[in-house]
Structure formats: structure tokens, C-alpha cells
C-alpha positions, 0 to 999 in steps of 0.5 A: 226354418221358422215354423209357427209354434202355437202351443200355449198362445195367449195363456197370459191374457186369455185371448182365446176366450174371445170367440173371434180370436179363438176362431182366428187362432184355430185357423192359424193352427190349421194353416200352420199344420198344412204349412209344416206338411208342405215344408216337409214335402218340399224338403223331401222332394215329394209331390206338393200339389194337394197339400198346397191346394189345401193350404191355399183353400184355408189361407185365402178366406182366412186373410179376407176374414182378418182384414174384414174383421179385426184389421178393419176394426183396429183401423178405426182406432188411431195409432194402428196405421203403420202396424196394420200396413205391415200386416196387410203387406204380409197378406199381400206377400202371401197372395203373391206367393203362396196363393199364386203358386199353381198346385199342378206345377211345382213351384221352386223350392226356395220360393215356397220355403221362403214364403212359408218362413214369412207366413210363420213369422206373420202368424206368430206376430198376430198370435203373440202381439196383435191378438193380446193387444186387440184384447186390451183395445177393443170393447164389446161393441168392437168385438161384436163388429169383428164377429159380424164381419167374420160371419160375412166373410165365412158366408162369402167364402162358402158361396165360392167367391173366396177360396183356393188359388188367388183367393182372399182378396183384401176386404174393406171395413164393410166386408166387400172386396177392395181393389 
């Protein structure tokens, strides 16, 4: 039963010294905490609605932010097509599962636990692979563009167009929702 272990992430490359990575990592910690609580509740047969709703509210905007910021910036560089396709596939899977489960009706425990396992693996991939690689690849202008995209995604989420169930639709490099 994987759970993202984020203690000491990026210590070897100082990833979190970059504001956009620190922001995404902080969100990963929040999402991982909520995911662990949801797992505990599912495994013990407790009510999951409020915890699932909180996870959805954090996860949807986070996915959109990553896609509009870091993913879009890396897509401008050659050689990342397959890697980004895999990460985007993970995001689509999270949308089809964790963001699609209705908080008011209990989802089947195996489906929830499987989706949480997938989410934990995805977060670890980003923390231990994507973020360190990005630190080495993007220049100051690239990080500036990521940060601008993050602010745009945050404003979009705050306006209520991104959050909760079904939120976090894929955004293109301009930060607008894609199909």
C-alpha cells in the first residue's frame, strides 16, 4: 500500500529553493496527508465523504497548475514528449477516479485504494524525478513562465472554475482549459 513519503525530498539538489517547485511540493504534502486520511477511513470502514471532498478540492486545482506551468514549460523542450504523456496519463486517471468519485456516496474500497496507490506513485515520480530534472533543465525565464502560469491557475481556481469534483481539467500552455 504505497503512500508518498515526502520527508527530505529534493535535499540533494535543493529543488525546493525554487518557488514553483516548493509550491507544488507543499501541495503534494497536503494532498498526501489527505490521501493517507482517506485511506485510513476506507480501510476502517469510516465515513469518507468530507475527506474525499477535501482531497478533490486540493487535487483538482493542483493538477491544472502542474499542467499549465511545469508540464507546459517542459513540453517546449525536446525529449520530454513520452515522459509528459505518462504524467498526463496519470492526471487523467486521477480525474477519472479520485475526482469522479461522488463524496456523498461511498465508492468501492478497492477502487479508492487503487487510485490512492496510483496517486502516491505519481507524486513520488514528480518529487524524486521530475522536479530534480526540471531544476537542471529550465532556465530563469522558464521558471518565471512557470510561476506566471501558477498565479493564473490559482486565480482560475479562486474564481471557482476549478475545484472539487471533476475539477482540474487539463490546461494548455496558455493556462486555458483544453479539451
